[in-house]
C-alpha positions in Angstrom: -36.4 5.7 -20.7 -33.1 7.6 -20.7 -30.7 6.8 -23.4 -28.1 4.2 -23.1 -24.4 5.5 -23.2 -22.2 2.8 -24.9 -18.4 2.7 -24.3 -15.9 0.0 -24.6 -16.6 -2.5 -27.2 -20.3 -1.6 -27.2 -19.3 1.5 -29.0 -19.0 -0.5 -32.3 -22.2 0.2 -34.3 -22.2 -3.4 -35.7 -22.0 -4.9 -32.2 -24.9 -2.8 -31.0 -26.9 -3.6 -34.1 -26.7 -7.2 -33.1 -27.3 -6.7 -29.5 -30.0 -4.0 -29.7 -31.6 -4.4 -33.2 -34.6 -2.3 -32.4 -32.5 0.6 -30.9 -30.9 3.2 -33.1 -27.9 5.2 -32.4 -29.0 8.7 -31.6 -25.7 10.6 -31.4 -22.3 10.5 -29.8 -20.9 12.5 -27.0 -18.5 12.7 -24.0 -18.8 11.7 -20.4 -16.8 14.4 -18.8 -15.2 14.0 -15.3 -14.8 10.2 -15.9 -12.3 7.9 -17.4 -12.2 4.6 -19.0 -10.5 1.9 -16.9 -10.4 -1.8 -16.4 -11.3 -4.2 -13.5 -12.6 -7.5 -12.4 -9.4 -9.3 -13.7 -10.2 -12.1 -11.3 -13.4 -13.1 -13.0 -11.6 -15.8 -15.0 -12.0 -14.5 -18.5 -9.2 -13.2 -20.6 -8.2 -10.2 -18.4 -9.9 -7.1 -17.0 -13.1 -5.7 -18.2 -14.0 -2.1 -19.3 -15.6 0.1 -16.8 -15.7 3.8 -16.1 -14.7 5.6 -12.9 -15.1 9.3 -11.9 -12.0 11.4 -12.3 -11.6 15.0 -11.3 -8.8 15.6 -13.8 -9.8 18.5 -16.3 -9.0 16.2 -19.3 -10.9 13.1 -18.1 -13.5 12.1 -20.6 -14.9 9.0 -22.2 -16.3 8.9 -25.7 -19.8 7.3 -25.8 -22.5 6.4 -28.2 -26.1 7.2 -27.2 -28.9 4.8 -28.1 -32.5 5.0 -27.7 -33.0 1.5 -26.3 -36.4 -0.3 -26.4 -37.2 -2.1 -23.3 -36.8 -5.5 -24.9 -33.4 -4.5 -26.2 -32.4 -3.0 -22.8 -33.4 -6.3 -21.0 -31.4 -8.3 -23.6 -28.3 -6.0 -23.0 -28.6 -6.4 -19.2 -28.4 -10.1 -19.7 -25.4 -9.9 -22.1 -23.6 -7.5 -19.8 -24.1 -9.6 -16.6 -26.3 -7.1 -14.9 -28.6 -9.8 -13.9 -25.6 -11.6 -12.3 -24.4 -8.6 -10.5 -21.3 -8.0 -12.5 -22.3 -4.7 -14.0 -24.9 -2.2 -12.6 -26.7 0.6 -14.2 -25.8 4.2 -13.4 -27.3 7.5 -14.7 -24.9 10.1 -15.9 -24.9 13.3 -17.8 -23.4 13.2 -21.3 -22.2 16.3 -23.3 -23.2 16.2 -26.9 -23.2 18.7 -29.9 -26.9 19.4 -29.3 -26.6 19.8 -25.5 -26.4 17.8 -22.3 -28.5 14.6 -22.0 -29.1 12.1 -19.1 -28.2 8.6 -20.0 -27.5 5.4 -18.2 -24.4 3.1 -18.6 -23.0 0.1 -17.1 -20.2 0.3 -14.4 -18.5 -2.8 -13.1 -19.6 -3.6 -9.6 -16.2 -4.4 -8.3 -12.7 -3.0 -7.9 -10.7 -1.2 -10.5 -7.4 -2.8 -11.5 -5.9 -5.3 -13.7 -5.0 -5.4 -17.4 -7.3 -6.2 -20.2 -6.0 -8.7 -22.7 -4.5 -7.5 -26.0 -7.4 -9.0 -27.8 -10.2 -7.1 -25.7 -8.2 -3.8 -25.8 -8.1 -4.1 -29.6 -11.8 -4.6 -29.7 -12.3 -1.6 -27.5 -10.1 0.6 -29.8 -11.6 -0.8 -32.9 -15.0 0.0 -31.5 -14.1 3.6 -30.7 -12.6 4.0 -34.1 -15.8 2.5 -35.9 -17.9 4.9 -33.7 -16.1 8.0 -35.0 -14.0 8.8 -31.9 -11.1 11.3 -32.5 -7.8 9.8 -33.6 -6.1 10.8 -30.5 -8.6 8.9 -28.3 -8.2 5.8 -30.3 -4.4 6.2 -30.4 -4.4 6.4 -26.5 -6.6 3.3 -26.3 -4.3 1.4 -28.5 -1.2 2.5 -26.4 -2.6 1.3 -23.1 -0.9 -1.5 -21.2 -2.3 -4.9 -21.8 -1.6 -8.5 -21.3 -1.0 -11.1 -23.9 -4.3 -12.8 -24.9 -4.7 -16.3 -23.6 -7.5 -17.2 -25.9 -9.7 -17.7 -23.0 -13.5 -17.7 -23.4 -16.1 -15.6 -21.5 -18.3 -17.5 -19.1 -21.5 -18.9 -20.8 -24.0 -16.1 -21.4 -21.7 -13.3 -20.5 -20.0 -10.9 -23.0 -18.7 -8.2 -20.4 -18.2 -5.5 -22.9 -20.1 -2.4 -21.9 
């Protein structure tokens, strides 16, 4: 199975250790020609959810952590991410690493782009990037993104929506 490319709050090594305890971090890399964005604000959670979209801009890139997921961990992650509910879907992409290019899969929101993440969620995404070793300018740009005040809402039962 190709590696899983974690972005968003799943970039946090501690989060992935809980969600995929049998699947080690292999390396980090960049998804070039894509950008991190948010969508699905109407899902009734605490704001828009992280996703990635293609972007032809020369500087478009998303920092990712690459995991060698076991089948049981991949199934568990599908459930946590709402893939079984049709919220996110898997997509194969090419990731640039220090050791070369690898094919990996990631989750993309199966919906429209748009909406603002909550301040709480955006903070989780920025903290995850920092914990995963993302460059300072990448983390700073995440923290500077527009967001909405956190309402303290809870995710629907069985859904974390964090990619």
